[in-house]
Backbone as CSV, one residue per row, in Angstrom:
resi,resn,N_x,N_y,N_z,CA_x,CA_y,CA_z,C_x,C_y,C_z
1,MET,-68.246,-24.246,63.521,-66.553,-25.001,62.908,-66.729,-24.165,61.713
2,SER,-68.170,-23.837,61.223,-68.359,-23.617,59.550,-68.031,-21.595,59.819
3,LYS,-68.292,-21.282,61.146,-67.895,-19.733,61.312,-66.364,-19.660,61.379
4,LEU,-65.607,-20.511,61.700,-64.003,-20.267,62.079,-63.715,-20.326,60.670
5,LEU,-63.872,-21.467,59.549,-63.432,-21.572,58.394,-63.949,-20.542,57.321
6,GLY,-64.841,-19.461,57.688,-65.662,-18.589,56.651,-65.033,-17.467,56.237
7,PRO,-65.024,-16.845,55.291,-64.332,-15.544,54.830,-65.120,-14.440,56.103
8,LYS,-63.657,-13.829,56.227,-63.618,-12.799,57.273,-64.573,-11.165,56.724
9,LYS,-64.983,-10.705,57.319,-65.589,-9.500,57.242,-65.235,-8.424,57.373
10,THR,-64.841,-7.110,56.483,-64.105,-6.296,56.730,-64.504,-4.992,56.899
11,ALA,-64.245,-3.687,56.971,-64.934,-2.395,56.986,-64.405,-1.765,55.866
12,ALA,-65.532,-1.190,55.296,-65.416,-1.000,53.824,-65.117,0.577,54.077
13,VAL,-64.055,0.741,53.103,-63.105,2.064,52.989,-63.438,2.773,51.798
14,ASP,-63.605,3.997,51.873,-64.084,5.259,50.838,-62.629,5.701,49.890
15,ASN,-62.217,4.962,48.968,-60.905,5.786,48.536,-61.439,6.098,46.841
16,THR,-62.446,6.994,46.911,-62.671,7.466,45.826,-62.806,9.243,46.003
17,ALA,-63.024,9.473,47.258,-63.001,10.941,47.981,-61.626,11.643,47.635
18,ARG,-61.471,13.212,47.198,-59.753,13.379,47.966,-59.534,13.731,49.220
19,ARG,-58.369,13.370,49.336,-58.120,13.348,50.859,-58.118,15.164,51.157
20,THR,-58.643,15.110,52.312,-58.599,16.757,52.905,-57.803,16.694,54.052
21,TRP,-57.091,18.603,53.964,-56.282,18.667,55.199,-56.770,19.780,55.897
22,ASP,-56.181,19.679,57.040,-56.855,20.950,58.149,-55.726,21.876,57.920
23,LYS,-56.083,23.028,56.811,-55.161,23.986,56.689,-54.829,24.979,58.008
24,GLU,-55.594,25.278,59.010,-55.523,26.019,60.007,-54.292,25.163,60.855
25,GLU,-54.381,24.303,60.902,-53.532,23.241,61.828,-52.030,23.479,61.187
26,PHE,-51.973,23.209,59.917,-50.874,23.418,59.415,-49.897,24.706,59.029
27,ARG,-51.110,25.671,58.987,-50.440,27.169,59.027,-49.813,27.236,60.309
28,GLN,-50.671,26.843,61.502,-49.997,27.068,62.843,-49.021,26.748,62.965
29,LYS,-48.656,25.348,62.527,-47.240,24.579,62.491,-45.962,25.310,61.744
30,ALA,-46.432,26.096,60.734,-45.302,26.838,59.875,-44.945,28.223,60.374
31,GLU,-45.923,28.563,61.041,-45.433,30.179,61.755,-44.783,29.627,63.241
32,ASP,-44.836,28.719,63.867,-44.834,28.312,64.996,-42.763,27.954,64.591
33,LYS,-42.687,27.061,63.437,-41.594,26.655,62.560,-40.724,28.128,62.663
34,GLU,-40.836,28.878,61.834,-40.301,30.050,61.426,-40.170,30.656,62.752
35,LYS,-41.153,30.510,63.699,-40.611,31.446,64.660,-39.152,31.065,65.458
36,ALA,-39.652,29.892,65.882,-38.741,29.391,66.400,-36.560,29.211,65.739
37,ALA,-37.146,29.243,64.476,-35.940,29.658,63.682,-35.694,30.996,64.023
38,LYS,-36.141,32.065,63.972,-35.796,33.546,64.166,-35.297,33.596,65.257
39,ASP,-35.934,33.208,66.309,-35.271,33.002,67.992,-33.883,32.324,67.751
40,ALA,-33.859,31.813,67.266,-32.522,30.669,67.437,-31.216,31.779,66.815
41,LYS,-31.912,32.076,65.330,-31.226,32.858,64.807,-30.230,34.067,65.578
42,ALA,-31.051,34.920,66.345,-30.841,35.977,67.319,-30.346,35.799,68.139
43,LYS,-30.558,34.494,68.895,-29.432,34.167,69.984,-28.031,34.180,69.761
44,LEU,-27.845,33.566,68.075,-26.433,33.265,67.881,-26.210,34.529,66.932
45,GLY,-26.693,36.063,66.491,-26.522,36.704,65.786,-25.582,37.334,66.816
46,GLY,-26.163,38.856,66.668,-25.478,40.148,67.669,-25.460,39.737,68.835
47,LYS,-24.938,40.293,70.098,-24.867,40.265,71.350,-26.207,40.709,71.695
48,PHE,-26.924,42.131,70.960,-28.098,42.144,71.630,-29.445,41.536,70.880
49,GLY,-28.924,40.581,70.840,-29.867,39.976,69.645,-30.900,40.250,68.632
50,LYS,-30.038,40.986,68.103,-31.287,41.410,66.986,-31.364,40.739,65.594
51,ASP,-31.843,40.996,64.988,-32.312,39.591,64.319,-32.371,40.502,62.509
52,ASP,-32.215,39.556,61.655,-32.138,40.353,59.852,-32.838,41.227,59.906
53,ASP,-34.138,41.089,60.543,-35.082,42.189,60.113,-34.683,43.531,60.880
54,ASP,-33.895,43.581,61.701,-33.433,44.983,62.415,-32.620,45.862,61.511
55,GLU,-32.972,46.884,60.851,-31.952,47.535,60.126,-30.683,48.421,60.790
56,ASP,-30.718,48.145,62.136,-29.702,48.361,62.887,-28.651,48.254,62.994
57,ARG,-28.909,46.770,62.922,-27.659,45.833,62.880,-26.476,46.226,61.748
58,GLU,-25.282,46.378,62.251,-23.984,46.579,61.203,-23.693,45.083,60.586
59,GLU,-23.452,45.491,59.473,-22.822,44.134,58.472,-21.607,43.516,59.344
60,THR,-21.329,42.545,58.815,-20.374,42.359,59.134,-19.159,42.002,58.400
61,PRO,-17.798,42.013,58.335,-17.045,42.223,57.284,-17.119,41.238,55.996
62,ALA,-17.331,40.046,56.413,-17.707,38.860,55.313,-19.216,39.384,54.522
63,GLU,-19.747,40.150,55.271,-21.175,40.622,54.213,-20.345,41.852,53.581
64,ILE,-20.059,42.949,54.202,-19.417,43.812,53.242,-18.958,43.475,52.070
65,ARG,-18.142,42.722,52.279,-17.191,41.875,51.001,-18.169,41.577,50.126
66,ARG,-18.976,40.877,50.468,-19.792,39.923,49.349,-20.927,41.059,48.653
67,ARG,-20.965,42.227,49.662,-21.970,43.113,48.573,-21.416,44.127,48.127
68,LYS,-20.033,44.121,48.139,-18.901,44.945,46.972,-18.778,43.938,45.886
69,ARG,-18.610,42.802,46.370,-18.334,41.819,44.951,-19.602,42.042,44.148
70,LEU,-20.707,41.845,44.676,-22.198,41.907,43.821,-22.155,43.222,43.286
71,GLU,-21.719,44.514,44.168,-21.764,45.832,43.047,-20.827,45.946,41.959
72,ARG,-19.340,44.853,41.935,-18.785,45.164,40.692,-19.216,43.937,39.778
73,ASP,-20.188,43.336,40.235,-20.059,42.463,39.151,-20.996,42.373,38.323
74,PRO,-20.870,42.792,36.955,-21.355,43.486,35.521,-22.865,42.029,35.593
75,LEU,-22.582,40.843,35.913,-23.830,39.877,35.578,-24.958,40.458,36.715
76,HIS,-24.908,40.405,37.861,-25.984,40.973,38.790,-25.995,42.534,38.679
77,GLN,-25.390,43.025,38.347,-25.956,44.838,37.364,-26.552,45.013,36.453
78,GLY,-26.625,43.384,35.795,-27.550,43.283,34.404,-26.674,44.124,33.562
79,LEU,-25.429,44.167,33.340,-24.859,44.885,32.348,-24.527,43.535,31.332
80,ILE,-24.060,42.530,31.618,-24.019,41.307,30.625,-25.293,40.351,30.980
81,VAL,-25.315,39.210,29.784,-26.358,38.364,29.996,-26.034,36.801,30.969
82,GLU,-24.780,36.665,30.379,-23.804,35.266,30.927,-22.542,35.914,30.684
83,ARG,-21.752,35.045,31.514,-20.073,35.149,31.839,-19.368,34.818,30.882
84,THR,-18.316,35.403,30.047,-17.306,34.817,29.220,-16.257,33.651,29.409
85,LEU,-16.069,32.939,28.591,-14.987,32.014,28.710,-13.583,32.726,29.681
86,LEU,-12.727,32.308,30.059,-11.303,33.156,30.642,-10.376,33.445,29.421
87,LYS,-9.999,34.393,29.288,-8.896,34.929,28.001,-7.824,35.009,28.848
88,GLN,-6.916,34.915,27.685,-5.445,35.173,27.804,-5.628,36.554,27.870
89,ARG,-4.691,37.329,28.786,-4.470,39.033,29.120,-3.798,39.675,27.795
90,ASP,-3.988,40.553,27.066,-3.452,41.184,25.796,-2.734,42.435,26.265
91,TYR,-2.012,42.470,27.725,-1.049,43.469,28.399,-0.084,43.174,28.898
92,SER,0.635,43.929,29.162,1.814,43.311,30.113,1.823,44.095,31.486
93,ILE,2.030,43.289,32.305,1.691,43.452,33.810,3.190,44.285,34.058
94,ASP,3.147,45.288,34.883,4.146,45.975,35.680,4.701,45.720,36.756
95,LEU,5.527,45.141,37.294,5.879,44.895,38.590,7.297,45.093,39.027
96,THR,8.044,46.206,38.290,9.309,46.605,38.598,9.319,48.482,38.412
97,SER,8.760,48.899,38.111,8.219,50.210,37.665,8.749,51.124,39.196
98,ARG,8.230,50.303,40.172,8.712,51.376,41.419,9.207,50.945,42.258
99,LEU,10.081,49.933,41.644,10.817,49.166,42.955,12.095,50.270,43.007
100,GLY,12.722,50.113,44.183,13.698,51.044,44.904,13.301,52.660,44.726
101,LYS,11.949,52.631,45.051,11.635,54.626,44.635,10.893,54.607,46.575
102,THR,11.176,55.693,47.042,10.676,56.223,48.088,9.128,57.087,48.145
103,GLN,8.757,56.773,49.100,7.274,57.156,48.824,6.541,57.725,49.816
104,VAL,6.528,59.150,50.258,5.528,59.668,51.348,4.270,58.900,51.356
105,VAL,3.754,58.382,52.229,2.129,58.114,52.442,1.253,58.302,53.457
106,GLY,0.543,59.584,53.504,-0.030,59.436,54.369,-2.256,59.306,54.950
107,PHE,-2.429,59.565,55.746,-4.074,59.460,55.573,-4.877,59.655,54.705
108,ASN,-4.313,60.863,53.840,-5.106,61.586,52.995,-4.699,61.174,51.739
109,THR,-3.898,60.115,51.551,-3.170,59.798,50.095,-4.565,58.730,49.416
110,PRO,-4.560,58.741,47.872,-5.701,58.207,47.498,-5.034,56.832,47.389
111,LEU,-6.442,55.850,47.562,-5.566,54.566,47.449,-4.854,54.305,46.207
112,ASN,-5.097,54.892,45.148,-4.372,54.199,43.699,-2.879,54.720,43.833
113,GLN,-2.612,56.013,44.853,-1.304,56.119,45.202,-0.772,55.601,46.196
114,GLN,-1.184,54.581,46.772,-0.353,54.516,48.141,0.688,53.178,48.033
115,ALA,1.260,52.794,48.705,2.604,52.002,48.417,1.828,50.282,47.924
116,GLY,2.320,50.133,47.570,2.006,48.485,46.811,1.421,48.823,45.354
117,TRP,0.470,47.266,45.334,-0.168,46.905,43.490,-1.579,47.655,43.454
118,PHE,-2.130,48.310,42.629,-3.428,49.050,43.181,-4.415,48.136,41.900
119,CYS,-5.701,47.509,42.132,-6.234,46.990,41.248,-7.414,48.133,40.595
120,ASN,-7.182,48.548,39.915,-8.386,49.572,39.805,-9.872,49.074,39.392
121,VAL,-9.709,47.379,38.994,-11.285,46.787,38.923,-11.911,46.861,40.592
122,CYS,-11.157,46.166,41.218,-11.762,45.865,42.466,-11.471,46.825,43.349
123,ASN,-10.767,48.000,43.023,-10.725,49.147,43.725,-9.824,48.440,45.430
124,CYS,-8.721,48.109,44.874,-8.100,47.614,46.341,-6.389,47.496,46.245
125,VAL,-5.650,47.445,47.108,-4.503,47.655,47.400,-3.307,46.253,47.657
126,LEU,-2.770,45.451,46.851,-2.209,44.603,47.084,-0.606,45.009,47.687
127,ARG,-0.357,44.338,48.984,1.075,45.055,49.450,2.567,44.452,48.803
128,ASP,2.138,43.167,48.289,3.339,42.358,47.498,2.822,41.869,45.987
129,SER,3.980,41.601,45.143,3.569,41.300,43.962,2.915,39.352,43.436
130,GLN,3.302,38.856,44.931,2.644,37.543,44.720,1.197,37.849,44.634
131,SER,0.562,38.683,46.018,-0.226,38.349,45.977,-1.389,39.360,45.002
132,TYR,-0.890,40.253,44.511,-1.048,40.881,43.426,-1.473,40.198,41.864
133,LEU,-0.538,39.127,41.961,-0.743,37.986,40.855,-1.812,37.104,41.303
134,ASP,-1.770,36.545,42.525,-3.051,35.887,42.903,-4.252,36.559,42.790
135,HIS,-3.971,37.721,43.025,-5.564,38.648,42.823,-6.356,38.300,41.574
136,ILE,-5.069,39.107,40.675,-5.529,39.134,39.072,-5.675,38.147,38.861
137,ASN,-5.494,36.882,39.199,-5.686,35.449,38.266,-6.449,34.568,39.230
138,GLY,-7.392,35.558,40.099,-8.519,34.579,40.879,-9.484,34.685,40.308
139,LYS,-10.396,34.023,41.082,-11.960,34.161,40.738,-12.713,35.342,40.850
140,TRP,-12.514,36.126,41.566,-13.163,37.377,42.094,-13.067,38.477,41.075
141,HIS,-11.505,38.584,40.846,-11.404,39.800,39.672,-11.918,39.297,38.617
142,ASN,-11.629,38.113,37.950,-12.067,37.587,36.681,-13.734,37.774,36.293
143,ARG,-14.693,37.394,37.773,-15.765,38.018,37.671,-16.232,39.325,37.305
144,ALA,-15.588,40.068,37.720,-15.689,41.525,37.769,-15.207,41.880,36.598
145,LEU,-14.483,40.922,35.776,-14.542,41.465,34.216,-15.495,40.704,33.511
146,GLY,-16.545,40.136,34.046,-17.294,39.269,33.271,-17.203,38.142,32.728
147,MET,-15.935,37.459,33.700,-15.766,35.910,32.554,-15.664,35.074,34.025
148,ASN,-15.792,34.088,33.584,-15.854,32.589,34.505,-14.264,31.952,34.242
149,MET,-14.338,30.809,35.155,-12.577,30.325,35.492,-12.679,28.947,34.174
150,LYS,-13.812,28.966,33.565,-13.643,27.803,32.652,-12.712,28.443,31.515
151,VAL,-11.886,27.715,30.940,-11.255,27.854,29.765,-12.017,27.153,28.152
152,GLU,-11.702,27.909,27.144,-12.214,27.602,25.789,-11.087,26.095,25.718
153,LYS,-11.792,24.974,25.344,-10.974,23.830,24.789,-10.831,24.286,22.983
154,SER,-9.129,23.829,23.087,-9.054,24.147,21.503,-9.082,22.946,20.755
155,SER,-9.461,23.369,19.245,-9.588,22.162,18.651,-8.399,21.630,17.613
156,LEU,-9.062,20.852,16.866,-7.374,20.175,16.079,-7.051,21.009,15.068
157,GLU,-7.622,21.890,14.518,-7.435,23.036,13.423,-6.590,24.115,14.445
158,GLN,-7.052,24.450,15.405,-6.187,25.299,16.410,-5.072,25.557,16.540
159,VAL,-4.732,23.754,17.277,-3.813,23.203,17.436,-2.850,23.459,16.262
160,LYS,-3.154,22.695,15.221,-2.245,22.670,13.908,-1.651,23.977,13.401
161,ASN,-2.398,24.845,13.791,-2.392,26.275,13.073,-1.531,27.238,14.054
162,LYS,-1.184,26.575,15.697,-0.307,27.227,16.819,1.161,26.202,16.159
163,LEU,1.159,25.109,15.943,2.262,24.452,15.103,3.057,25.211,14.345
164,ASP,2.099,25.702,13.387,2.894,25.849,11.832,3.252,27.282,12.417
165,GLU,2.932,27.667,13.322,3.025,29.540,13.517,4.694,28.819,14.639
166,LEU,4.783,28.403,15.386,6.023,28.039,15.900,7.088,27.647,14.737
167,LYS,6.706,27.014,13.791,7.764,26.078,13.211,8.416,27.461,12.272
168,ALA,6.999,28.497,12.033,7.518,29.431,11.000,8.496,30.633,11.904
169,ARG,8.304,30.796,13.248,9.323,31.572,13.435,10.740,30.944,13.472
170,LYS,11.908,32.109,13.103,13.174,31.804,12.537,13.842,31.846,14.443
171,SER,14.682,30.569,14.276,15.560,30.850,15.546,16.865,31.424,14.992
172,PRO,17.584,32.399,16.119,18.595,33.276,15.770,19.743,32.312,15.206
173,PRO,20.688,32.517,14.562,21.623,31.696,13.965,22.512,31.630,15.069
174,PRO,23.592,30.556,14.971,24.321,30.052,16.014,25.491,31.113,15.899
175,GLU,25.857,31.513,15.142,26.828,32.638,14.867,26.763,33.993,15.717
176,GLU,25.123,34.223,15.728,24.818,35.636,16.195,24.132,35.450,17.529
177,TYR,24.467,33.936,17.965,23.570,34.236,19.581,24.873,34.194,20.430
178,VAL,24.689,34.708,21.272,25.615,35.631,22.120,24.907,35.281,23.731
179,PRO,25.511,34.135,24.390,25.222,33.957,25.529,25.308,34.777,26.469
180,ASP,24.790,34.756,28.011,24.758,35.536,28.690,25.612,35.177,29.759
181,GLY,26.568,36.165,30.614,27.483,35.832,32.006,28.460,34.871,31.406
182,PHE,28.857,34.003,32.448,29.914,33.163,32.553,30.469,32.651,30.947
183,ASP,29.107,31.930,30.310,29.212,31.367,29.207,29.715,32.164,28.006
184,ALA,29.417,33.660,28.105,29.771,34.655,27.094,31.418,34.511,27.231
185,ALA,31.966,34.930,28.408,32.988,35.108,28.632,34.256,33.424,28.163
186,ALA,33.617,32.254,28.357,34.319,31.193,27.899,34.130,31.273,26.238
187,SER,32.973,31.466,25.756,32.835,31.229,24.315,34.208,32.460,23.711
188,ALA,33.896,33.681,23.781,34.777,34.789,23.825,36.631,33.995,23.954
189,GLU,37.222,32.989,25.064,37.974,32.461,25.051,38.763,31.649,24.163
190,ALA,37.469,31.103,24.273,37.665,29.589,23.223,37.715,29.811,22.221
191,LYS,36.828,31.171,21.528,37.253,31.510,19.633,38.800,32.330,19.500
192,GLU,39.811,33.039,21.062,40.586,33.632,20.644,41.319,32.405,20.810
193,ARG,41.409,31.341,21.431,42.202,30.653,21.432,42.542,29.566,19.715
194,GLU,41.447,29.867,19.250,41.226,28.992,18.381,41.930,29.794,16.802
195,GLU,41.573,31.152,16.847,42.108,32.245,16.151,43.782,32.210,15.910
196,LYS,44.185,31.642,17.411,45.659,31.646,17.487,46.770,30.855,17.126
197,ARG,45.985,29.581,17.103,45.799,28.153,16.321,45.878,28.338,14.990
198,GLU,44.972,29.029,14.526,44.680,29.239,12.927,45.870,29.841,12.568
199,ARG,46.241,31.301,13.382,47.262,32.098,12.906,48.705,30.987,12.875
200,LYS,48.857,30.377,13.589,50.247,29.584,13.764,50.330,28.252,12.767
201,ARG,49.109,27.875,12.717,49.052,26.947,11.548,49.162,27.428,10.306
202,ARG,49.112,28.814,10.010,49.104,29.146,8.422,51.107,29.668,8.096
203,LYS,51.398,29.956,9.448,52.647,30.584,9.409,53.598,29.162,9.128
204,ALA,53.353,27.998,10.020,53.855,27.054,9.549,53.563,26.262,8.583
205,ALA,52.717,26.518,8.070,52.525,25.837,6.574,53.215,27.066,5.093
206,GLU,53.426,28.108,5.365,54.065,28.818,4.873,55.652,28.815,4.899
207,ALA,56.155,28.425,6.271,57.274,27.643,6.366,57.783,26.775,5.641
208,ALA,57.113,26.046,5.555,57.296,24.208,5.079,57.075,24.358,3.679
209,ALA,56.849,25.798,3.136,56.703,25.442,1.915,57.526,25.650,1.136
210,PRO,58.388,25.346,0.046,59.534,25.819,-0.746,59.444,27.198,-1.152
211,GLY,61.132,27.691,-1.221,61.121,28.762,-1.193,59.871,29.869,-0.136
212,GLY,59.594,29.215,0.922,59.039,30.172,1.821,60.050,30.937,2.790
213,GLY,59.284,31.692,3.249,60.098,33.034,4.167,60.938,34.129,3.236
214,ALA,61.231,35.083,4.264,61.766,36.327,2.922,63.267,36.161,2.632
215,GLY,62.810,36.924,1.352,63.880,36.646,0.471,64.269,34.810,-0.466
216,GLY,63.359,34.518,-0.076,63.303,33.305,-0.674,64.504,32.259,0.056
217,GLU,64.856,32.590,1.567,65.474,31.616,2.614,64.304,30.792,3.338
218,PRO,64.458,29.992,4.106,63.693,28.838,4.709,63.731,29.763,5.987
219,ALA,62.663,30.309,6.590,62.882,30.932,7.965,62.353,29.826,8.846
220,GLU,62.902,30.498,10.085,63.581,29.313,11.279,62.160,29.531,11.915
221,MET,61.885,28.433,12.459,60.549,28.210,13.073,60.939,27.811,14.445
222,ASP,59.793,27.648,15.019,60.081,27.066,16.272,60.251,25.782,16.456
223,PRO,61.256,25.401,17.256,61.280,23.687,17.223,60.103,22.720,17.808
224,ASP,59.314,23.641,18.656,58.192,22.653,19.344,56.854,22.918,18.456
225,MET,56.881,23.776,17.390,55.913,23.608,16.542,56.355,23.157,15.670
226,MET,57.623,22.903,15.123,58.247,21.821,14.202,57.664,20.209,14.853
227,ALA,57.986,20.241,15.985,57.388,18.850,16.508,56.342,18.610,16.438
228,LEU,55.309,19.495,16.498,53.952,19.471,16.451,53.786,19.317,14.970
229,MET,54.024,19.871,14.011,53.875,19.740,12.310,54.633,18.782,12.141
230,GLY,55.575,17.738,12.593,55.641,16.153,12.269,57.362,16.704,11.321
231,PHE,57.972,17.728,11.338,59.104,18.118,10.931,59.981,17.994,12.040
232,GLY,60.221,17.596,13.134,61.133,16.755,13.813,62.099,16.048,13.759
233,GLY,61.480,14.970,12.854,62.623,13.245,12.337,63.550,13.914,11.303
234,PHE,63.860,15.184,10.760,64.591,15.351,9.834,65.881,16.095,10.186
235,GLY,66.791,15.607,9.208,68.051,16.676,9.647,68.528,15.589,10.565
236,THR,70.130,16.115,10.974,70.782,15.337,12.114,70.923,16.298,13.340
237,SER,71.268,15.793,14.456,71.655,16.824,15.586,72.906,16.587,16.005
238,LYS,73.591,17.686,16.511,74.875,17.661,16.996,74.885,16.716,18.400
239,LYS,76.138,16.013,17.960,76.640,14.615,19.286,77.467,15.422,20.374
């Protein structure tokens, strides 16, 4: 009974020594893993089973675009240390100078003279204005200019200065403002009607004054105008 209740003996473990590894075994495992990954990539690659180490393998269109982007990027070329924040353009974009013009385009026509909008930074041609605007506002075009897509945060002082600048701008006087289209015609017509009314009021006032009219005699007035001015109740009418 004492043997059952006594302390159980355990084998001693040496925890003081550094754990050792079989370097050759793990080196062989790493080589086998790398070889299996290359074989799988070669099967999924070109139709002839070429891997990335084969110099005769042709670049895919995606790889060509990526290589050209890196060639244009000043950061990858070592021309700049870091990208600057996105800045506002200080030039105007011309989208209408070539509208309505006829142009002959051949196989030997330079890229910057072909039909469309040419980007001299990325050396490409965009076929419509919307694509051109999307391109110059896009990430890759601004990266080629050395900028990222982050905008500088305006401080409180900058906001105040901008508000003061907008307040300082003088708006055109209402008399000098001439709207376009139908509004301009309607405004001119209303102004002409107002001038006619003013002339009629002046004539009515001169005729109603004592001694008005030529030779000191009262001038005849239009009955409608007299009724409008309130002179219709004076005098008698024939029965």
